[in-house]
C-alpha positions as CSV (number, residue, x, y, z in Angstrom):
1,X,7.3,-7.3,-18.2
2,X,6.1,-10.6,-19.5
3,X,2.8,-10.5,-17.3
4,X,1.8,-14.0,-18.6
5,X,5.1,-15.7,-17.6
6,X,4.9,-14.3,-14.1
7,X,1.3,-15.4,-13.8
8,X,2.0,-18.9,-14.8
9,X,5.0,-19.1,-12.3
10,X,3.0,-17.6,-9.7
11,X,0.0,-19.8,-10.0
12,X,1.1,-22.8,-7.8
13,X,2.1,-20.7,-5.1
14,X,-1.4,-18.9,-5.1
15,X,-3.1,-22.3,-5.1
16,X,-1.2,-23.0,-2.1
17,X,-2.3,-20.1,-0.3
18,X,-6.0,-20.9,-0.8
19,X,-5.4,-24.5,0.3
20,X,-3.4,-23.6,3.5
21,X,-5.4,-20.5,4.4
22,X,-7.9,-21.4,7.2
23,X,-11.5,-20.2,6.8
24,X,-12.6,-17.0,8.4
25,X,-8.9,-16.0,9.1
26,X,-8.3,-12.2,9.4
27,X,-5.1,-11.1,8.0
28,X,-3.7,-8.1,9.9
29,X,-0.2,-6.7,8.8
30,X,1.8,-5.5,12.0
31,X,4.4,-3.6,10.1
32,X,3.7,-1.2,7.0
33,X,4.8,2.3,6.0
34,X,3.5,5.2,4.2
35,X,5.1,8.3,2.6
36,X,8.7,8.6,1.6
37,X,12.2,7.4,2.7
38,X,15.5,9.1,2.5
39,X,16.6,6.0,0.5
40,X,14.2,6.8,-2.4
41,X,11.6,4.3,-1.6
42,X,7.9,5.5,-1.2
43,X,4.4,4.2,-0.7
44,X,1.1,5.9,-1.2
45,X,-2.1,5.2,0.5
46,X,-3.9,3.6,-2.5
47,X,-0.6,1.6,-3.2
48,X,-0.8,0.0,0.4
49,X,-4.4,-0.6,0.4
50,X,-4.0,-2.4,-3.1
51,X,-1.0,-4.4,-1.6
52,X,-3.3,-5.3,1.3
53,X,-6.2,-6.4,-1.0
54,X,-3.9,-8.6,-3.0
55,X,-3.3,-10.5,0.2
56,X,-7.1,-10.2,1.4
57,X,-5.7,-8.3,4.5
58,X,-8.4,-6.5,6.3
59,X,-6.3,-4.3,8.4
60,X,-2.4,-3.2,9.1
61,X,-0.3,-1.1,11.4
62,X,1.2,1.9,9.7
63,X,3.9,4.4,10.6
64,X,6.2,6.8,8.6
65,X,9.3,6.0,6.6
66,X,12.6,7.6,7.2
67,X,11.2,10.8,5.9
68,X,13.5,13.6,4.7
69,X,11.0,16.1,6.5
70,X,11.2,14.2,9.7
71,X,12.7,17.2,11.7
72,X,11.4,18.0,14.2
73,X,10.4,15.1,16.2
74,X,8.8,13.2,13.1
75,X,5.8,15.6,13.7
76,X,5.0,16.3,10.0
77,X,5.2,12.5,8.8
78,X,3.2,11.5,11.8
79,X,0.4,13.9,11.1
80,X,0.3,12.6,7.6
81,X,0.0,9.0,8.6
82,X,-2.7,9.9,11.1
83,X,-4.7,11.5,8.2
84,X,-4.1,8.7,5.8
85,X,-5.2,6.4,8.4
86,X,-8.5,8.5,8.9
87,X,-8.9,8.1,5.0
88,X,-8.6,4.2,5.0
89,X,-12.2,3.5,6.4
90,X,-10.7,1.9,9.5
91,X,-8.2,-0.4,7.6
92,X,-5.1,1.4,8.7
93,X,-4.2,1.7,12.3
94,X,-1.7,4.4,12.9
95,X,1.4,4.4,15.0
96,X,3.7,7.4,15.7
97,X,7.3,7.2,14.9
98,X,9.8,8.8,17.4
99,X,13.3,10.2,17.5
100,X,14.7,9.8,21.0
101,X,16.7,13.0,20.5
102,X,13.9,15.1,19.8
103,X,11.2,15.3,22.4
104,X,9.9,11.8,22.1
105,X,7.6,11.8,25.1
106,X,5.9,15.1,24.0
107,X,5.5,13.9,20.5
108,X,4.0,10.5,21.7
109,X,1.7,12.2,23.8
110,X,0.7,14.6,21.1
111,X,0.1,11.6,18.7
112,X,-1.6,9.3,20.9
113,X,-4.2,12.1,21.7
114,X,-4.7,12.7,18.2
115,X,-5.6,8.9,17.4
116,X,-2.3,7.1,17.2
117,X,-2.6,3.6,18.7
118,X,1.0,2.5,19.0
119,X,4.7,3.6,18.9
120,X,7.5,2.9,16.2
121,X,11.2,3.1,17.2
122,X,14.1,2.6,14.8
123,X,17.4,2.4,16.4
124,X,19.4,2.0,13.4
125,X,17.9,5.0,11.4
126,X,17.8,7.3,14.5
127,X,21.1,5.8,15.8
128,X,20.1,5.4,19.6
129,X,20.5,2.8,22.4
130,X,17.9,1.8,24.9
131,X,19.6,3.0,28.2
132,X,18.5,6.7,28.2
133,X,15.8,8.4,30.5
134,X,13.9,9.2,27.3
135,X,13.3,5.7,26.5
136,X,12.3,4.8,30.2
137,X,9.6,7.7,29.7
138,X,8.3,6.4,26.6
139,X,8.0,2.7,27.7
140,X,6.3,4.0,30.7
141,X,3.8,5.9,28.8
142,X,3.0,3.0,26.4
143,X,2.6,1.0,29.7
144,X,0.1,3.4,31.0
145,X,-1.6,4.0,27.7
146,X,-1.6,0.2,26.8
147,X,-0.2,0.7,23.4
148,X,2.4,-1.4,21.7
149,X,5.8,-0.5,20.7
150,X,7.2,-1.9,17.6
151,X,11.1,-1.8,17.4
152,X,13.2,-2.4,14.2
153,X,15.3,-5.4,15.4
154,X,16.6,-6.3,11.9
155,X,19.8,-6.0,9.9
156,X,22.4,-3.1,10.4
157,X,22.4,-2.8,14.0
158,X,25.1,-3.2,16.7
159,X,24.3,-5.5,19.5
160,X,21.2,-4.0,21.4
161,X,19.8,-6.9,23.5
162,X,21.2,-6.0,26.7
163,X,19.9,-2.4,27.0
164,X,16.6,-3.4,25.6
165,X,16.3,-6.5,27.8
166,X,16.8,-4.3,30.9
167,X,14.4,-1.8,29.8
168,X,11.7,-4.1,28.7
169,X,11.8,-6.0,32.1
170,X,11.5,-2.8,33.9
171,X,8.2,-2.2,32.2
172,X,6.3,-5.7,32.1
173,X,3.2,-4.0,31.1
174,X,4.5,-2.8,27.9
175,X,3.8,-4.7,24.8
176,X,6.8,-5.0,22.4
177,X,6.9,-6.1,18.8
178,X,10.3,-6.9,17.8
179,X,10.3,-6.6,14.0
180,X,12.1,-8.8,11.5
181,X,12.2,-11.8,14.0
182,X,14.6,-9.9,16.2
183,X,17.4,-11.2,13.9
184,X,19.9,-8.6,15.2
185,X,20.0,-10.5,18.6
186,X,17.5,-13.3,18.3
187,X,19.2,-15.6,20.6
188,X,19.6,-13.3,23.4
189,X,16.4,-11.5,23.2
190,X,14.1,-14.7,22.8
191,X,15.9,-16.2,25.8
192,X,16.0,-13.3,28.1
193,X,12.7,-12.0,27.6
194,X,11.1,-15.4,27.6
195,X,9.1,-14.5,30.9
196,X,8.1,-11.3,29.7
197,X,4.3,-11.3,29.3
198,X,4.0,-8.9,26.3
199,X,6.9,-9.6,23.7
200,X,5.6,-10.3,20.1
201,X,7.9,-10.9,17.1
202,X,7.0,-10.1,13.4
203,X,7.9,-12.3,10.5
204,X,9.0,-9.8,8.1
205,X,12.3,-11.5,7.3
206,X,13.9,-12.3,4.0
207,X,15.4,-15.6,5.1
208,X,12.9,-18.0,6.1
209,X,15.1,-20.1,8.3
210,X,15.2,-16.9,10.6
211,X,11.4,-17.4,11.2
212,X,11.6,-21.0,11.3
213,X,14.0,-20.8,14.3
214,X,11.5,-18.5,16.0
215,X,8.8,-21.4,16.2
216,X,11.6,-23.1,18.2
217,X,12.3,-20.5,20.6
218,X,8.9,-18.7,21.5
219,X,5.3,-19.7,21.6
220,X,3.5,-19.6,18.3
221,X,1.0,-17.0,20.0
222,X,3.8,-14.4,20.1
223,X,4.4,-14.6,16.5
224,X,2.7,-12.2,14.2
225,X,2.4,-11.6,10.5
226,X,4.0,-8.9,9.0
227,X,5.4,-7.8,5.7
228,X,7.3,-4.4,6.0
229,X,6.0,-2.6,2.7
230,X,7.4,-1.0,0.7
231,X,10.3,-3.4,1.2
232,X,8.1,-6.5,1.5
233,X,4.8,-7.5,0.0
234,X,1.9,-8.7,2.1
235,X,0.8,-11.3,-0.4
236,X,4.4,-12.7,-0.5
237,X,4.7,-12.9,3.4
238,X,1.2,-14.5,3.5
239,X,2.7,-17.4,1.7
240,X,5.6,-17.6,4.1
241,X,3.3,-17.5,7.0
242,X,1.1,-20.3,5.7
243,X,4.0,-22.5,4.8
244,X,5.6,-21.9,8.2
245,X,2.3,-22.7,10.0
246,X,2.1,-25.9,8.1
247,X,5.7,-26.9,8.9
248,X,5.4,-26.2,12.6
249,X,2.1,-28.1,12.9
250,X,-0.1,-25.2,13.9
251,X,-3.8,-26.1,13.8
252,X,-6.4,-23.6,12.3
253,X,-6.9,-21.6,15.4
254,X,-3.1,-21.1,16.0
255,X,-2.8,-20.1,12.2
256,X,-5.5,-17.7,12.4
257,X,-3.7,-16.2,15.4
258,X,-0.5,-15.9,13.4
259,X,-2.1,-14.3,10.6
260,X,-3.9,-11.5,12.4
261,X,-5.9,-12.9,15.5
262,X,-3.1,-12.1,18.1
263,X,-2.7,-8.6,16.8
264,X,-6.5,-8.0,16.5
265,X,-7.0,-9.0,19.9
266,X,-4.2,-6.7,21.3
267,X,-5.4,-3.7,19.2
268,X,-9.2,-4.3,20.0
269,X,-8.5,-4.3,23.7
270,X,-8.9,-8.1,24.3
271,X,-5.5,-8.6,25.3
272,X,-2.9,-11.3,24.3
273,X,-3.8,-14.9,24.1
274,X,-2.4,-17.5,26.5
275,X,0.8,-19.0,25.2
276,X,1.7,-22.7,24.6
277,X,5.1,-24.3,24.5
278,X,7.2,-23.6,21.4
279,X,6.2,-25.9,18.4
280,X,9.4,-27.0,17.0
281,X,12.6,-28.7,18.3
282,X,16.2,-27.1,18.1
283,X,17.0,-28.7,14.7
284,X,15.8,-27.7,11.2
285,X,15.4,-30.5,8.8
286,X,15.8,-29.8,5.3
287,X,15.9,-32.0,2.0
288,X,19.5,-31.9,0.8
289,X,18.5,-31.1,-2.8
290,X,16.3,-28.2,-1.7
291,X,18.9,-27.1,0.8
292,X,21.4,-26.6,-2.2
293,X,18.6,-24.7,-4.1
294,X,17.8,-22.5,-1.0
295,X,21.5,-21.7,-0.5
296,X,22.0,-20.2,-4.0
297,X,18.4,-18.7,-4.3
298,X,18.8,-16.9,-1.2
299,X,21.8,-15.1,-2.3
300,X,20.1,-13.5,-5.3
301,X,17.9,-11.0,-3.4
302,X,20.7,-9.7,-1.3
303,X,22.8,-9.2,-4.6
304,X,20.0,-7.2,-6.2
305,X,19.5,-5.1,-3.2
306,X,23.2,-4.2,-3.2
307,X,23.1,-3.3,-6.8
308,X,25.2,-6.2,-8.1
309,X,23.0,-7.7,-10.6
310,X,25.7,-10.0,-12.3
311,X,26.2,-11.7,-9.0
312,X,22.4,-12.1,-8.5
313,X,22.2,-13.7,-12.1
314,X,25.1,-16.0,-11.2
315,X,23.5,-17.3,-8.1
316,X,20.2,-17.7,-9.9
317,X,21.9,-19.8,-12.5
318,X,23.4,-21.9,-9.8
319,X,20.0,-22.4,-8.0
320,X,18.5,-23.5,-11.3
321,X,21.3,-25.9,-11.8
322,X,20.6,-27.6,-8.6
323,X,16.9,-27.8,-9.8
324,X,17.8,-29.7,-12.8
325,X,18.1,-33.3,-11.0
326,X,17.2,-36.6,-12.8
327,X,16.8,-38.3,-9.4
328,X,14.9,-35.9,-7.5
329,X,13.2,-38.4,-5.0
330,X,10.3,-37.2,-3.0
331,X,11.0,-33.4,-3.9
332,X,10.5,-33.7,-7.5
333,X,7.1,-31.5,-7.6
334,X,8.8,-28.9,-5.4
335,X,12.0,-28.6,-7.6
336,X,9.9,-28.4,-10.6
337,X,7.7,-25.5,-9.2
338,X,10.7,-23.9,-7.8
339,X,12.7,-24.2,-11.1
340,X,9.8,-22.7,-12.9
341,X,9.7,-19.8,-10.5
342,X,13.4,-19.2,-10.8
343,X,13.5,-19.5,-14.6
344,X,10.7,-17.0,-15.0
345,X,12.5,-14.6,-12.5
346,X,15.7,-14.8,-14.6
347,X,13.6,-13.6,-17.6
348,X,11.8,-10.9,-15.7
349,X,15.0,-9.5,-14.3
350,X,15.9,-8.4,-17.9
351,X,13.3,-5.7,-17.8
352,X,13.0,-2.8,-15.5
353,X,9.4,-3.2,-14.3
354,X,10.1,-7.0,-13.8
355,X,12.5,-6.8,-11.0
356,X,9.8,-6.7,-8.2
357,X,8.0,-9.6,-9.6
358,X,11.2,-11.5,-10.1
359,X,11.9,-10.9,-6.4
360,X,8.6,-12.1,-5.5
361,X,9.1,-15.5,-7.4
362,X,12.5,-15.8,-5.9
363,X,11.3,-15.3,-2.3
364,X,8.5,-17.8,-2.8
365,X,10.9,-20.1,-4.1
366,X,13.2,-20.1,-1.1
367,X,10.2,-20.3,1.2
368,X,9.0,-23.5,-0.6
369,X,12.5,-24.9,-0.4
370,X,13.0,-24.1,3.4
371,X,9.6,-25.2,4.5
372,X,9.2,-28.6,2.5
373,X,8.8,-31.4,5.0
374,X,10.9,-34.3,4.2
375,X,9.5,-37.8,4.0
376,X,10.3,-39.9,7.1
377,X,13.7,-41.7,6.5
């Protein structure tokens, strides 16, 4: 990999992070994994801690991946995560992962007694819905034990809002963290759970517009930082969080809450902060020039993940073409920074060990394009 090329393209984004990050802000990642996944992805304890260090993140919630050794009841991967958390010097907060078809109440009780401080549910990987007696018992346990439940609510799911909403409303004392911005049913979930006192939304999303819309639908005090390693990176998501905070007009206190303060208060027993009205209106305003860049560049990542590199490069070329504008108006500096990042990403994609840095640059580029505040007309 051309490390110098990557460093040069990354530098403006890192400078922004330093400028936008409030003083004394604790970063606490609400969504990380350890172990091995059936899809071939893996993450070790040293690797995760190194990724957290790169974002100057002090703590993270952690749970198993979709481990090949998950039967029975995820007990083996759960025990591994509990052990790794004990080795982390307090930096990792273990959650237990459950399979509703395999004694979920027994396993959650066992893990909570062994030190777990939350529960993870993945309705896509475990192929379940929320209308079973087992789910009622798990939510009741979380309510009584005062531990949060993090639920995969991202891509690859059929509509799940109705069953989940009814279950959540039966358990108003259970704190839920709906992962990936609840994009699978964001409109229904944010509307019907608006009066639930303990529903959080994590920002581990590939498309920034999904998270921008969250700030129009829920209080900022209910949106929390998350990056989803090994699929996402804490340092990359930190850039997203800070750009979103600036665009939504969050002050230093609200930004600290987003980055980690809200999760720290929950996990340390201080409870959730009071809420304020949503910070954005119902419309998203983008520069037309940057919207074109965003549209093309945002298609490169999915093409790479789908194993269609030629399509990814074609979209990357179109995004670069949109950056070449002799009349850029007020977004000239943004187009230059984004263009440099995308150009470097194109070179990095030519080497096997350059794919992850390339995706990092592409993601930062689409974040910048989506969150640039247009000058008043």
